[in-house]
N, C-alpha and C positions, 0 to 999 in steps of 0.2 A: 526547466530542469531543476530538480531538487538537489542542490549542490551538497546537502548534508549527507546524502547517500554516498556520493563519490568521496567526499572528505573522510567519512567514517571508514570505508573500505580501504582507501589508500593509507590512511593513518594506521589502521590495524596492521596492514602488511608492513608498513614502515617501522612500527614498533617491534614487529617480529625480526625484521632485518637488523635493526639497531641492537636488539638483545643478543642476536647471534654474533654480530661483529664485535660487540663489547665483551663477549665471552671468549670463545676459542679463536674467533677471528677467521676461521676457516669456513667460509660460506659454502664452498663446494661440497663439504661433508653433508650438508642438508639438502642436496639436490640428488634425487634418484628417480629417473624416468619410470622404471617399472612400478615404483611405489605410487607415483602420480597416476599412472594408468589404472592400477588396482583401486585406489581410493576415489579419485575424481570420476574416472570412467565408470566404476561400479556404482557410485552414488547416483550419477546421472541415469544410468541404465535402470536402476530400481525406481527412481523418480518418474521415469517414463512409464514404467509398468504400473505404478501406483496412481497416476493422475489421468484426468480425462483427455481424450484424444484432441479435443479442440484446444486445450491448453498446451499440450505437447507440440502439436504442429504449428501452433501460434506462439512458439517460445520467443521469437524475436519481438513480438508485440508485448509479451509478458515482461521481458527484460526492459523494454522501452518504458512501459508503465511503471516499472519499479524505480526508475530514475527520473521520471517525468512527474512534476508536481501538478495536481489538478488545480484549475483556477476556480476558487471559491470566493466570491465577492459578497460577504455577508452584508456589509453596509450598503453597497449598491443595490442588492436584492431587496433589502428592507425598504430603502427609499422608493424603489420602483413599486413595490406592493402598496405602500402608503399612497403614492401618487395615483395608482390605479384605483384604489379605494375611493379617493376623493373624486376622481373623474366618474366612476360608476355611480356614486351618490348624486352627482350633478346631472349626468347625461344618460344614465342607464347602463346596464351590462353590455348591451350591443355596441356601445361606443368603444369598448376595448378592442374590437376587431381591428381598428385602425392602428393599434399599437403592436399587433402580433409580429410584424416584420422586424421591429426593433429589438425583440427578445432573442438573445443569442443562445440561451440555454434551451435545448430541445425539450427537457422535462417541464420547464416553466412555460414554454410556448404551448405545449400540448395541454397543460392544465387550464391555461387561459382560454384556449380554443374550445375546450369542453364546456367551459362556463358560457362562452358566447353562443355555443350550439344549444344551450338550454338543458344540458345533462343534469339529471337529478343528483343532489349532493351525495347521497349514499352510493350511487353508481360511480360518481366521479372519485370519491374517496377510495372505493374498492379498486378501481382501475389503476389509480396512481400509486396506491400502496403495493400492488402487485409489481409495478414497475420498479419501485424502490427496492423491494425484496429481491427481484431478479438482478438488479445492478449489484447489490451487496453480495448475492450468491456468486456472481461471476468474479468479483474481486477476491472473495474468499477462496475460490478455486485457484486463482493465481497465487494467493498466499500459500495454498496447500503445496504447490510445487516447491517453493523455497523451504517450507516445513519439512518436506521429504528430504531435501539436501541436508538439512540440519539433523535429521534422524539417521539417514543412511550413511552420511559422511563418516561419523565416528565408528559405525558398525563395520564399514568396509576398511577403515583404518585398522580395526582389530583383526579383521580377516587377513589383511596384508601382514600384520605382525605375526599371526599364527603361521602364515606361509613362510615368512622369514625364519621363524624359530625352527620350523621343521627342517628347512634347508641347513640351518646352523647345526642342528643335532646330527645331521648326516655327515658333518665334517668335524666331529668331536675329536677325531684322531689327529687333527691338525690344530693345536692350541693357538697358533699364530692368527688363525682366521676367526677365532671366536669373538674378539672385540669388534672388528669391522662388521661381522655378520649380525651381531646383536644391535649395532647402531643402525644398520639398514632395516632390520626388522622393526625397530621402534619408530623409524621415520614415517611409516604409514599411519601410525596412530597420531603422530603430530599433524600430518596432512589432513586427516579426518577431523581433528579438532579445529584446525584453521578453517576448513570449508564450512563447518557447522557454525562456528562462533564469530566469524568475520563476514561471511556471506549469507548462509542459509537462514539462521534464526533472526539476525537483525533486519534483513530485508523483508522477511515474513511479518515481523512486528510492524514495520513501516507501512506495508500494504494494509494490514488490519486497521491501523490508525487512520489511514486515508479513507478506507471504507466507512468507518464510523463518522468521519467528518462529512463525507458526501451524504450519508444518510441523514444526519442532522440538518444539513443545508436544504435537502429536498423536503424534509418534513416541515421545515419552516415555510418553504414555498407552498406546500400543500395546505398548511393551516391558514396561511395568508389568503390564498385563492378561495378557500371555502368561506372564510370570513367576509371576503368581498362579495361572494355570491349571496351570502345571507344578509347583506346590507349593514354590516356592523360599522359602528362609528370608526372613522380613520384613526382617531387618537387612541381608542381602545385597542384597535388592531396593532398600532405601533407599540404600545406597551406590552401587548401579548408577545409579539414577535421579538422584542428585545431580550426576552428570556432565553431565546435560542442562540444568542450571540455568545461566543467565547468571551471571557472576562476582559481580555485586552481589546477586542473589537467593540465590546459594549462601552468601555471607557472612552475609546476613540470616537465612537458615534455620539455619545453624550457631550463630549468636548466640542464636536462639530456643531451640534444643536445649540449649545450655549454660545458658541462663537457667532453663529448666524443670528441669534436673538439679541446679541449685544449691540 
């Protein structure tokens, strides 16, 4: 689980509650069920209309993916690729078939299987790049659902405000109701902003960053497998793949190498 998602959302709502209680202190003033229905219900309904059926009907999986951090072991993958390269140089590409079962990542396993099967490098690259693109596309579809909440939340908040203003104008002959009616009208705009800026936009950004990380990790795997297939020197392969590592991971890897050599 990516705890930062939960921390960010909970902290965002917590700051809102703190601000309310530090001001008027009347929290009940900021709770209005019809406004919630108009804003949240309206935003979700438009998000359903705007997004793909597979995303909408798989919303439980989308939400799970939003709070579940993908396992990307850059260093472990690099070490595995280097060891495969060394083994392939000593024993040939077919020797890697014995290692297929130990590969947990389906993308990595498929790439190595294609090498063992003797697939042409151009065909292998094309097949695996299509798979990378499809994975990225699916994650961006999930991002689009939260983008929709970020877009439609404020819009429905404004719609709710307009509804409240119309109702307020109908009661202008009763000045005592103007203040409370205006407050209720503005609550929907508040709800829309909260939905967009605490949930929709931040979660969409998180999914986009995860998609980018997964794409980089898979391109590192693909480059490594193609280098193994071409018989590239393991040391050259190692230096090439280190360029794919994030700065912190690269420093950690180099520290481990230096520690092992000491």
